[in-house]
Structure formats: C-alpha cells, structure tokens
C-alpha positions in Angstrom: 0.0 0.0 -0.1 1.2 3.4 -0.9 1.9 5.8 1.9 0.2 9.1 1.3 2.1 12.0 3.1 -0.3 14.2 5.2 -1.1 17.5 3.6 1.2 20.3 4.7 -0.5 22.8 6.9 0.4 26.5 6.5 2.6 27.9 9.2 0.6 29.4 12.1 -0.1 33.2 11.6 1.0 34.1 15.2 4.7 33.5 14.7 4.5 35.0 11.2 2.9 38.1 12.5 5.7 38.3 15.1 8.4 38.1 12.4 6.7 40.6 10.3 6.4 43.0 13.2 10.0 42.5 14.2 11.2 43.3 10.7 9.1 46.4 10.5 10.1 47.9 13.7 13.9 47.1 13.0 13.5 49.2 9.9 11.7 51.9 11.8 14.6 52.1 14.4 17.1 52.4 11.7 15.1 55.3 10.2 14.8 57.0 13.5 18.6 56.6 14.1 19.2 58.4 10.8 16.6 61.0 11.7 18.4 61.7 15.0 21.8 62.1 13.2 20.1 64.6 10.7 18.6 66.6 13.5 22.0 66.8 15.2 23.5 68.2 12.0 20.6 70.8 11.7 21.2 71.9 15.3 24.9 72.4 14.7 24.2 74.4 11.5 21.5 76.6 13.3 23.9 77.1 16.1 26.5 78.4 13.7 23.9 80.6 12.0 22.6 82.1 15.3 26.2 82.9 16.3 26.7 84.7 13.0 23.4 86.7 13.5 24.5 87.6 17.0 27.8 88.9 15.8 26.1 90.9 13.1 23.8 92.3 15.7 26.6 93.2 17.9 28.5 95.0 15.1 25.3 97.0 14.1 24.6 97.9 17.8 28.2 99.2 18.2 27.7 101.2 15.1 24.5 102.7 16.6 22.6 101.6 13.4 18.8 102.1 13.3 17.2 98.6 13.2 14.3 99.8 11.0 16.7 101.2 8.3 19.2 98.4 8.1 18.7 96.0 5.1 21.2 93.6 6.5 19.1 93.3 9.7 15.9 92.8 7.8 17.7 89.9 6.0 18.9 88.6 9.4 15.3 88.8 10.9 14.0 86.7 8.1 16.8 84.1 8.7 15.9 84.0 12.4 12.3 83.4 11.6 13.3 80.2 9.8 15.6 79.2 12.7 13.2 79.7 15.6 10.1 77.6 16.6 6.9 78.5 14.7 5.3 80.3 17.7 8.4 82.6 17.8 8.3 83.1 14.1 4.7 84.3 14.3 5.7 86.9 16.8 8.5 88.0 14.7 6.3 88.2 11.7 4.5 91.0 13.4 7.8 92.9 14.3 8.4 96.2 12.3 11.7 95.2 10.7 10.5 92.0 9.0 9.2 91.5 5.6 5.7 90.9 6.7 5.3 94.7 7.4 6.9 95.7 4.2 4.3 94.3 1.8 0.7 93.1 1.4 -1.0 90.6 3.8 -0.3 86.9 3.8 -0.7 85.6 0.1 -3.4 83.0 1.1 -5.5 85.7 2.8 -5.3 87.8 -0.3 -6.2 85.0 -2.6 -9.1 83.6 -0.5 -10.5 87.2 -0.5 -10.2 87.4 -4.3 -11.8 84.1 -4.8 -14.6 84.9 -2.3 -15.3 88.2 -4.2 -16.0 86.3 -7.4 -13.5 88.5 -9.3 -11.4 85.7 -10.5 -14.3 83.4 -11.5 -15.7 86.3 -13.6 -12.7 86.3 -15.9 -13.7 86.4 -19.5 -10.9 88.6 -21.1 -7.3 87.8 -20.8 -4.5 89.9 -22.2 -1.1 88.2 -22.8 1.6 90.9 -22.8 5.1 89.8 -24.0 8.2 91.3 -25.6 8.5 90.9 -29.4 11.1 88.2 -28.8 8.5 86.1 -27.1 5.7 86.7 -29.5 5.8 83.0 -30.7 5.5 81.6 -27.2 2.8 84.1 -26.3 0.6 83.0 -29.3 1.0 79.4 -28.3 -0.1 80.2 -24.8 -3.0 82.3 -26.1 -4.4 79.4 -28.2 -4.5 77.2 -25.1 -6.3 79.9 -23.1 -8.8 80.5 -25.9 -9.6 76.7 -25.9 -10.8 77.2 -22.3 -13.5 79.6 -23.4 -11.7 82.8 -22.6 -11.0 85.6 -25.0 -7.2 86.2 -25.2 -5.3 89.0 -27.0 -1.6 89.2 -27.4 0.3 92.6 -27.0 3.9 93.4 -27.6 3.7 96.6 -25.6 2.1 97.2 -22.2 -1.4 98.7 -22.6 -1.9 102.3 -21.4 -5.3 101.4 -19.9 -6.0 98.1 -18.0 -9.6 97.2 -19.1 -9.2 93.4 -19.4 -10.1 91.0 -16.6 -6.7 89.4 -16.3 -3.1 90.1 -17.6 -0.3 87.5 -18.1 2.9 89.4 -18.4 5.7 87.3 -19.9 9.3 88.3 -19.0 8.1 91.2 -16.7 11.5 92.7 -16.6 11.0 94.1 -20.0 8.3 96.5 -18.8 8.6 99.5 -16.6 4.9 99.5 -15.8 2.7 96.5 -14.8 -1.1 96.0 -14.6 -2.8 96.2 -11.1 -1.5 93.4 -8.7 -4.8 91.7 -8.3 -5.3 91.3 -12.0 -1.8 90.3 -13.1 0.2 87.1 -13.3 3.9 87.4 -13.9 5.4 84.6 -16.1 9.1 84.1 -15.8 10.2 82.6 -19.2 13.7 83.6 -20.1 16.8 82.2 -18.4 18.0 85.6 -17.2 14.8 86.8 -15.6 16.4 86.7 -12.0 20.0 87.7 -13.1 21.6 90.3 -11.0 20.9 91.5 -7.5 17.5 90.6 -6.0 16.1 94.0 -4.8 13.1 95.3 -3.1 11.6 96.4 -6.4 11.7 92.9 -7.9 10.4 91.4 -4.8 7.5 93.8 -4.6 6.5 93.1 -8.3 6.5 89.3 -7.8 5.2 89.2 -4.1 2.3 91.5 -4.9 1.0 89.6 -8.0 -1.9 87.4 -8.1 0.5 84.5 -9.0 4.0 83.9 -10.5 4.3 81.4 -13.3 7.8 80.0 -13.6 8.8 78.2 -16.8 12.1 76.8 -15.5 11.4 74.3 -12.7 14.8 74.4 -11.1 14.5 78.1 -10.6 11.5 77.7 -8.3 13.9 77.0 -5.4 15.5 80.4 -6.0 12.1 82.2 -5.8 11.3 80.3 -2.5 14.6 81.2 -1.1 13.8 84.9 -1.7 10.6 84.7 0.2 8.0 83.8 -2.3 5.5 81.2 -0.9 4.8 77.9 -2.7 1.1 78.7 -2.9 1.8 81.7 -5.1 4.2 79.7 -7.6 3.1 77.6 -10.4 5.4 75.7 -12.8 4.1 76.4 -16.4 6.8 75.3 -18.9 7.4 77.7 -21.7 10.3 78.4 -24.0 10.8 81.4 -26.2 10.7 79.0 -29.2 7.4 77.4 -28.2 5.0 77.5 -31.2 1.3 76.5 -31.5 1.1 73.1 -32.9 -2.6 71.8 -33.1 -1.4 68.5 -34.9 1.1 67.4 -32.2 0.7 69.2 -28.9 2.4 68.0 -25.8 -0.3 65.9 -24.0 1.8 64.8 -21.2 0.8 65.8 -17.7 3.8 68.0 -17.5 3.3 69.6 -20.9 2.2 73.2 -21.5 -1.5 72.6 -22.2 -2.1 70.7 -19.1 0.1 72.8 -16.8 -1.3 76.1 -17.9 -4.9 74.9 -17.4 -3.7 73.5 -13.9 -2.3 77.0 -13.0 -5.3 79.0 -14.1 -7.6 76.5 -12.2 -5.3 76.7 -9.1 -5.6 80.4 -9.2 -9.4 80.2 -9.3 -9.6 81.7 -12.9 -11.3 78.6 -14.5 -13.6 76.2 -12.7 -13.5 72.4 -12.3 -15.6 71.7 -15.3 -13.5 73.9 -17.6 -10.2 72.4 -16.2 -11.5 68.8 -16.8 -12.6 69.6 -20.4 -9.4 71.3 -21.2 -7.2 68.5 -20.0 -9.4 65.6 -21.3 -6.7 64.7 -23.7 -3.9 64.6 -21.3 -2.3 61.1 -21.4 -2.7 59.1 -18.2 -2.5 55.6 -19.6 0.4 54.5 -17.2 0.1 51.5 -15.0 0.7 53.7 -11.9 0.8 57.4 -11.1 3.0 59.5 -8.7 1.1 62.3 -7.4 3.7 65.2 -7.1 4.1 69.0 -6.9 6.8 70.5 -9.3 6.6 73.7 -7.2 8.1 71.7 -4.1 11.6 71.2 -5.3 12.7 68.6 -2.8 9.6 66.5 -3.1 9.7 66.7 -6.9 13.1 65.3 -6.9 12.0 62.5 -4.7 9.1 61.9 -7.0 11.3 61.4 -9.9 13.3 58.9 -8.0 10.0 57.1 -7.6 9.1 56.6 -11.3 9.3 52.8 -11.2 7.2 50.1 -12.7 6.2 52.3 -15.5 4.8 55.0 -13.1 4.0 58.4 -14.5 4.4 61.7 -12.7 1.2 63.5 -12.3 1.3 67.1 -11.1 -1.3 67.5 -8.3 -4.1 70.1 -8.7 -3.5 73.3 -6.7 -5.7 75.1 -4.1 -4.8 77.8 -1.7 -5.5 75.2 1.0 -3.2 72.2 0.2 -5.6 69.5 1.4 -8.2 70.7 -1.0 -5.8 70.5 -3.8 -5.0 67.0 -2.8 -8.6 66.0 -2.7 -9.3 67.6 -6.1 -6.4 65.6 -7.5 -7.8 62.3 -6.4 -11.2 63.2 -7.7 -9.8 64.2 -11.1 -7.8 61.0 -11.5 -10.7 58.8 -10.4 -13.0 60.5 -13.0 -10.3 60.0 -15.7 -9.8 56.3 -14.7 -13.5 55.6 -14.9 -13.9 57.6 -18.2 -11.2 55.3 -19.7 -13.1 52.2 -18.4 -10.3 51.1 -16.2 -11.2 49.3 -13.0 -8.1 50.0 -11.0 -6.0 53.1 -10.1 -2.6 52.6 -8.6 -1.1 55.8 -7.1 1.6 56.8 -4.6 2.5 60.2 -3.4 5.8 62.0 -3.9 6.8 61.6 -0.2 6.3 57.8 -0.3 9.6 56.0 0.7 9.9 53.0 -1.5 12.0 50.4 0.4 14.5 48.0 -1.2 12.0 45.2 -1.6 9.3 47.4 -3.2 10.1 46.2 -6.7 9.5 42.6 -5.8 6.5 43.1 -3.4 4.5 45.4 -5.6 3.8 43.1 -8.5 3.1 40.2 -6.1 0.6 42.2 -4.2 -1.0 43.7 -7.5 -1.4 40.2 -8.7 -3.1 39.0 -5.5 -5.4 42.1 -5.6 -6.3 41.3 -9.3 -7.0 37.7 -8.4 -9.5 38.7 -5.6 -10.8 41.9 -7.4 -14.3 41.4 -6.0 -13.2 41.1 -2.4 -11.8 44.5 -1.8 -12.5 48.2 -2.6 -9.4 50.0 -1.6 -5.8 48.8 -0.7 -3.5 51.0 1.4 0.2 50.4 1.4 0.6 52.4 4.5 -2.0 53.2 7.2 -1.1 56.6 8.8 -3.9 57.1 11.2 -5.8 54.0 12.1 -9.1 54.7 14.0 -9.2 53.1 17.5 -12.7 51.9 16.5 -11.4 50.2 13.3 -12.0 46.4 13.2 -9.7 43.8 11.7 -12.0 41.5 9.7 -9.6 38.9 8.7 -5.8 38.1 8.4 -4.1 36.2 5.6 -0.6 34.9 5.3 0.9 35.9 1.9 4.6 34.8 1.8 6.4 36.9 4.3 3.5 39.4 4.5 0.3 39.6 6.3 -2.7 40.8 4.3 -5.3 42.3 6.6 -8.9 43.1 5.9 -10.3 46.2 7.6 -13.5 48.2 7.9 -11.5 51.5 7.7 -8.5 53.0 6.3 -6.9 56.5 6.5 -3.7 57.4 4.7 -3.2 57.9 1.0 0.7 57.7 0.8 0.1 54.6 -1.4 -3.3 53.3 -2.6 -5.0 51.0 -5.1 -8.5 51.9 -5.8 -11.2 49.5 -7.1 -14.4 50.4 -8.8 -16.4 51.3 -5.8 -13.6 53.5 -4.4 -13.1 55.1 -7.7 -16.8 56.0 -7.9 -16.6 57.3 -4.3 -13.6 59.5 -5.2 -15.3 60.7 -8.4 -18.2 61.9 -6.4 -16.3 63.9 -3.8 -17.6 67.3 -3.2 -15.3 70.2 -1.8 -17.6 71.2 1.1 -16.6 72.3 4.6 -13.4 73.3 6.2 -12.9 70.6 8.9 -9.7 68.8 8.2 -10.7 66.0 10.5 -13.9 65.3 8.5 -13.7 66.9 5.1 -10.3 65.8 3.8 -10.3 63.1 1.1 -9.1 60.2 3.2 -11.6 61.1 6.1 -14.3 61.2 3.4 -13.4 57.6 2.4 -13.3 56.5 6.0 -17.1 57.3 6.4 -18.1 55.1 3.3 -17.9 51.6 4.8 -15.4 50.5 2.0 -13.8 47.1 2.1 -10.2 48.0 3.0 -7.2 45.9 2.7 -3.6 46.7 3.9 -0.4 44.8 4.3 2.0 44.3 7.1 4.8 45.1 7.1 3.7 48.3 5.2 4.6 48.3 1.5 6.0 51.8 1.7 7.3 54.2 4.3 7.0 57.9 4.6 10.0 60.1 3.6 11.0 61.7 7.0 13.2 64.5 5.6 10.8 66.3 3.2 8.4 69.0 4.0 4.7 68.8 4.2 2.8 70.9 1.6 -0.5 70.7 3.5 -0.6 71.8 7.0 1.7 74.8 7.8 -0.6 77.9 8.2 2.1 80.4 7.4 2.7 79.0 4.0 6.3 80.1 4.1 8.1 77.3 5.8 6.5 73.8 5.7 6.5 71.4 8.5 8.6 68.2 8.1 7.1 64.8 7.7 9.1 63.9 10.9 6.1 65.5 12.7 3.9 62.7 11.5 6.0 59.8 12.6 4.6 59.3 16.0 1.0 59.2 14.5 2.2 56.7 11.9 4.0 54.4 14.3 1.3 54.5 16.7 -1.2 53.4 14.0 1.1 50.4 13.2 1.2 49.4 16.8 -2.6 49.8 16.9 -2.9 47.6 13.8 -0.7 44.9 15.4 -2.8 44.9 18.6 -5.9 44.4 16.4 -4.3 41.6 14.5 -3.3 39.9 17.7 -6.9 40.2 19.0 -8.2 38.8 15.9 -5.8 35.9 15.9 -6.4 35.2 19.6 -10.1 35.1 18.9 -9.7 32.8 16.0 -7.6 30.4 18.1 -9.9 30.3 21.1 -12.1 27.2 21.1 -15.7 27.9 20.7 -17.7 28.0 23.9 -20.0 25.0 24.5 
C-alpha cells in the first residue's frame, strides 16, 4: 500500500505576524537613528547661523545703526524666523523690521478674499503681454487659453489702460509698468529673468502679483529662497521658441497645455468643469501614477526617483488650501480612470519612501489584488492614522507578508482603488473646512469600504521632506517627521488588532 504523506499545513499566523512586526520595527529604528543624526547636523548648523546673527547684531549695535533702516538686519530677521520655533516666528512676523510689514498681507489671505469676491471666476478677457522676442511663445499660450472659453489677446507693448479682466505678463523685467496686482500674473520665461541683485523692487513686483508662473522648474527653489511662498508659484513650462502645434501638442501631464490649465484652475480663474474639459486629452495611460508638486523642489526630486514600474508623474491640482488640492487631484484621477473604463487606479504620493523590496513586493501584491478583485475596494500600502474603532475582519498569510482586511483606512501615501472606491472618489464634493472630516481620506473613511492593507507596510514615509498641506504660514513647511509618532502609533494599533483577531480565531468555541 502506498503511503500518502499528510497534507502540509500553512505555518501558524502568530509567529509569522511576530516576524513581520520585528522586521518592520527594526527598519523603523534604523530610520529614527538616521533622523536623529540629521537633527544633530541641523542643530549644529543653526547654532552656527545664530552665532553669525549675534555677531552681526553686535556690530550693528556698536555702530548705532537704526534697526528699521538696516537692510542687513531685515535679512537677518528673516533668517531668524526660519531658525526659531513656529510660535516665535509668528511673533517676529509682526515685528516692524521684517518682510511681513513691508508688503501686502499673507498671500493666502489675499487669494481667499479674491476668490470669495468672485472676481477671478468672472474672468472672461485675458491679455497676454510679451516682448516681441516672445511673440511666438505668447501666441502658443493664447491658443491654449482660448480653448478654455476665454477671449485672449496678445500685446507686444504694455497697454496704457487696463480694461481686461486678467493680464499675463511674460518676461516682466522688459516692462517698466505693470497691470494692477490683483489682475496680473507674472510669467518668468527667459533664463536671465532673475539675473543680478535681488532687490526690493523685484520682490514687490513678484510678491504683490496674483501668481507667479515659472517656466524653469529648477528656478523655483530660488524664488522660494527669496521669500515667495509655494502657494503663489506655479510651474508652467514655456520656452521662447514654443509655437502653436494643433497637430502634435504636448499631451503629457507636465506639458504646457495641461500645466497652464492647472495653473489657471489653481488660481481660481477657471472652474473644475473647464479644467477637466481642457485636460481631457492629457495622457494618463500608465500602470501607476506618482502624485507630485513640481513647485516643491525637494519633493519633486523624490518623485522623480519614484518613477518605477512604468509609473508616470502627475502634477497635483492646486488650491490655496493644500488638502483641498489633494482632494481635487484624487477626484480628477478617479474620473479620468472611470472615463477610460479602467477598473483600478494605482497611485503613490511624492513623499512615499519605497524600500529595497518594493520592486518585488508590488507586482506580487497587485497580482493578489487582481485575483481577488471582487473582495476589496481600496488597498493601502501604509495606514497613517488608524481609527481606534477600526476592526480587523480577517488576516491572511501571503509569503512573508500579512494581508489584513479592515473596515476602515486612513492614509493615501500609497493606494490601489477599485471600482467602488473610484466612484466614491469621483463623487467627492469640496464642502466644509474641517480637516478631521472633510479631507479626502476622512471622506473615504465614512463610506464603509472594504479595505485591505499589508504588514509590514509596502511603503514608508520620507522623513526629511516638508509637508505641503498643514503649515498655516505658507512660508516654511513642517517636516514629515512630525507625522512619525502618529504613523508608528497606527502600526502598533494595527498589530494589537491583528493579535486580538488571531487570539479570537484560536480560542475554542464556547460550549
């Protein structure tokens, strides 16, 4: 008689969960050690800068200089605002020798007031003013603007009377006079736009404008270094040799047609429907998308490093409140996915940290999700804020991973969205101001979607980059390091819920 070997049983989930937890928290410990070393370097650098400021102050005091009239001290005060904690920066921002008292109110306050007044939404006539050398580029931009239903005229000299609703001024250094600040956008196109000394006149021109369009993405860091806030800057690629080409326009997400529509939408000049119609031909047929902001240089560089597995960079939609721009981005991408009759959207954000095993784990996870397409609505590669009321429905072994079924998920650093989640995203409405209820992930949390996640997490969160969502000043953004305690706490909470689920599953039924 033939001996039939007994069927092999899968390894118990308890030890596997323990090994997965150990592996994850070893990685987190290494990341925190690196973070500690980085903070030590920052402290040493700031100590040196403070010493330099103290010496400059001492020299100025000995020379009996008047603080309010000393440009060097104004520069020093701006530097100090960046070095000190935020609550001190807010006090210094009200001091008479800082930049805050030299110009208009905070940019976001101004833009919110303009949007609320309806002035921007009433824009119908746009004037594009450009030197003769940029006539070709201006004509190309005008064609794109007219396709959005706006009347656009091109001028080689500055009008004597400003009767149009909005003015886009290319190469503003070529003009002695500019349109009124609340009706002008300055578009920096040529490579020498910022050449020479950065002076108060140049700063006032840029800072007082409705927006600044920057054609050269690497130059955005220079604008921010001189005090312009991210909210005011839009990357809109344009070269002096750009020409209208209705046959072969650049339909990439980073091409001129999409980026110009994105910028005008972000300023509030065109509405959602106009933007969606203007960008309907933007190519988004990649297997995955990386949501990024070209106006955040450090994060954009990280996004470029994340272009793996055929992923395509997608510049996120803009809003004066960053979390609203994020929500509009997901809604737009969900609508485009559904319009293309695709059943899955894979997207990760520019601050996702892709670990060494990402390239092997991702295809396996996507294959598993595809095989069980009817069992889930949304998959999260990193839960950042798990609700204490969240419930683990099931735990499955998947190689060295644990696949977890949940009734809730918060965190959109990495996500895969199925049909039900896509329809939910596509129906999102931008209402309310409560960031604990109205953000896109909190909105999804209320919809009772079938959520899956994986442990250890598929991705991490880049510690060293700055947040583009939450700092109210808009001038210096909080580091992602501030979010680490919340993320680590969520992973501990998830492990506790996994343990409770496994303990309940292993307990014999009561008689």
